[in-house]
N, C-alpha and C positions, 0 to 999 in steps of 0.2 A: 223628392230631394230635399234634405234637411241642411240648413246652414248653421255650422257649429262654431261657436268660439271656444278656443282652449286658452286658458290663462296659465302662466307659468311654463309656456311652450318651449323654452329653451332648457329646462330642467330634465333631469332623468326621467321623471315620471310624465311629465307634460309633452316632452319630445316623442315619447313612446305612444302616448295617446294620439297625438296629431298623426303619427305615421299610420297607425292601425286604422283610424277613421278615413285617411286618404286612400288606403288600399280598398276600403269598402265602398268608395264613391262618393263620400259626402264633401261637401264644400266646406273647407275648414279655414277659419281665420285665427291667426296666432296673436296672443296678447302678451306682451313682454316688455321689459323695462326700457329696451331701446328698439324701435321699429326701423327696419331696414328696408322693407319692400312693401309693396302696394297691399299685400294680403296679410299685413301685420298691423296691429294697433299698439300704441305706447300706453303702457299700464304699470304703474309702480304701486305696490301695496302701501308704500310709506309717504306717498305724496297725494295731494287732492286730485280727483279726476272727475270728468264729465263724459261719459260715453253713450249717453242716451241716443243721440244721432247715429252713432256708429252701430248701435245695436238694433236699429229699426228692422233690418233684414235677418236678423239672427233668430232661429228657432229654439236653440238649445245652447246653454253656457255649461262648460266643464271647468269647474274652479279648482285647479291644482296648486295654483301659486300660494306659498306661505312662507314664513319666516320659521326655520326650523333649527338653526344653529343655537347652541347653548352658550350664555353669556355668564361670566362670573359675577357681574354685578346684578344681583337679584332684582333690585328696584328697576333698573333699566331694562332688564329682561321682561318683567311683568308689563311695564309700559309698551315695550315694542311688540311683544305677543299680542296684547290688548288691541293696539291700533291697527296692526297689520292682518292678523289672523281673524279677529272678531269685527272690529268697526268696519274695516275696508270690505270684508266679505258681505256684511249686511248693507252697506252702502252700494255694493255692485248689484246685489239682488234687488234692491229697491229701483235702481236705475234699468234693471232688466224688466221689471214689472211696468215701469212707465213706458218703455220702449216696445212692449208687447211681447217679449220673450216667453216662451211656453213652459220650458223646463229648465231647472237650475241643478246641475249635478255637483256636489260637494265632496271632494276628496278630503275626508277627515282622517282620524287615526284611532288605532285602537287604544291609545293612551287615554281616550275619554273613558274607557272602562276602568282602566287602572294599569298598574305596572307589572302585576303578577297573578298567576292562578295557582300558585304554589299552596297547597292545602285546601283547595275549593275546586268546583266544577269549572269547566271551560268557560270564557266569557260568551255571552249571547246578545242579541240585539234588544233584548227585552230587559236586560239589566239596568238598574239605575246608574247614571254616570258616577264615577268615583275617580277623577283625575287627581294626580298626585304632584303635578309640576305645572309650572306657568304655561307651557306649551299646550298640554292636555286641557288645561281649563280654558284657554282661549278657544280651542277647537270645540269644546263642549258648549260654551256660550254662543259660538257661531251656529251650531246646530239648533240650539234652543231658539235663537232668533229667527233662523230660516224657516223653521216649522211654524212659528207663530205668524210670520209673514205670509206663509202659504195659506194659512187658515183665513187670513184677512183679505187676500187678494186673488186667490185661485192659481198662483204660481205653483207649478208642480215641482216639488223639491225631492231630490234623491241624495241620500246620505250614504256614503260608503266609508267604512272604517277598516282599512287594511293594517294588518300587522307588518312586520319589517318586509319591505319589498327589495327584491334583489333580481339581477339579471346582467347581462353584458352592459358595461360602463357605469356599474354601480359603484359608489364610492362609500366612505364612512365605515360602519362597523363590519359589514359583510365583507367589504374589499379587503379590510385589515386581517380577517380570519382567513381568506384565501391566501393573502401574502404570508401569513404565518405558517400555513400548512404546506407551502412550497419552499421553505427556507432550508430544508434538510437537516432540521434539528430536532431531537427528540422532544416531545411534547407531554405534559403530565395530566392529559384529559380522557384517557383510556377508561376511567371508571365512572365518569358523568353520565347519570342516567336521568337526566330530565326530559321534559317534552315542551317543545316550542313549535308554533305556527309560523309560517313563513308564506309569502305570496311571490311566485314569479311574476316578472313584470308584464309577460305575454298573457298570463292567466287574468291579471288585473285589468289589462286593456281589453281583453275579450270580454269581461264582465261589464266594463263600462260601455262597450258597444251595445251589448244587450239592454242596458238600463237607459240607453238613449231613446229607444223606442218602445219598450215593454210597457204596457198600460199598468201592470201591477206594481211596478217599481216606484211609482210615484208616492210622495209623502211618507217614506218609511226609511228605516235605517237598516243597512245591509252589512253584515260581516262577511268577509271572504278569506280564503286562504288555499293553499295547494291541496287541502284535505288529506294531507299526510304529514303528521307531526314528526319532528326529529329531536333526538337528543343531541348535545355538542358533540359527543364522540361518534355518533352516526354521521352527523354532518361532516366532521372532519375527514372521516374514512372515505366518504364519497369524493370529497375535494382531493384527497391523497391518491385515490384510484384513477380519477379522471386526469389529474395532472401528471401522473406516474412519477409522483415524488418518492423519495426514499425517506421521508419522515415516518418514524414510528412513534405510536402512542403508548405511553406506559401508565400503569395504574397507580394514582394516588387517591385515597379514600375521598369522597366528596366532601364529607364533613371536615377533613384535614384541610383540604384545599380552600374551603370557605372560611375556615378559621384563620389561615395564613393571610388570606385576602384582607380580613378584617384587621389583623394585626398591623399590616401595611397600609391601612387606610384606603383600601381599594374595594369597599364592599359593593360599590355600583358594579365593578367588574365581576365580582363573584355571582351577583344576582343575574347578570346578562348570560354568564357562562353556565351557571348551575341551576338558576331558576326556572320555574315553569311559566309558559305564557301560551295558553292554548285558546282557540276561538271554535266555537261550534257553528258550522255553516249548514246544518241540516235545513233550517228554515229557508235559507237562500236557494239551496239547490231544489227544494220541493216546489216552493213558490214560483220561482222564475224558470223552472225546468232547466237550470244551468249546472254544469259540471266542468271543473277546470280541464281544459283541453290538452294541457301538458303536464306529464308526470314529474314528480320531484327529481327523479333520476335524470330524465331528459332536460330538465331546466337547470340543474346544477352542472351537468356535463356541458351545455351550452355557455353557461357563465364562466366556468374554469377554462375552457378552451379559448374563449374571448380574452380572458385576462392573461393567458400564456401568450397568446399570438400578439397582444399589444405590448408585452414587456420582453 
């Protein structure tokens, strides 16, 4: 029996990790900003903390807590990401070492690799880090610090870089796309033929459960996905099918769509909708003998039906 601490346990990813581990029979302790019950620890990335005593009986930490929201003030964003995503992560890992924790699983981000694979091969875990924003940089620095700490102390560090995570209760960009595809209005995305990797929340938590105990997972960086990349048009067609929406997609040449977005000052939207972002998980599958248990079709159907039932 392993005792596992999950940070960010009230968030979309953290709560799903906690639920998965509980079904597998692990003793799970939640770490979150406000502790309400005996099996919860108070932990705030933006405040000083001392958890050494509470970590004495913990075998594994899964650190999913992070500051992810984008702020307009760049200087403030840089400082906040640095403090919460880098400094707090390293401090937590140091306290884990002092308490005798054996393994530290860090939920990082594919943004450490970069923002796009347009015009290049899919990202791999052996690529040199190339973050393009403060969030990605903070995650890259945390990864480097953790691996250095592992070499000095013997702490087993597992780093996981997921692409966009989706599933029931998801918010942000994926939820906006589902909402858009169920509004019964024509959408000009029929000709977008890009390729993007995603990961269903249940596939992510399944991999995390493997990484809790697999000896080969330690001190490595792992890229994961659903192992089936989709274009924006393919994704929207699946959402439309499972929601039984009456939306239809019409074709606007991709280059025209991108040009219009640039003229409107929405280049970031054009990149998300039209750009490529693929990850290569061959090494992950072969080394850990893991394959995503849920297909893209099953995952999107479950996500869409959950969204419809909620609304």
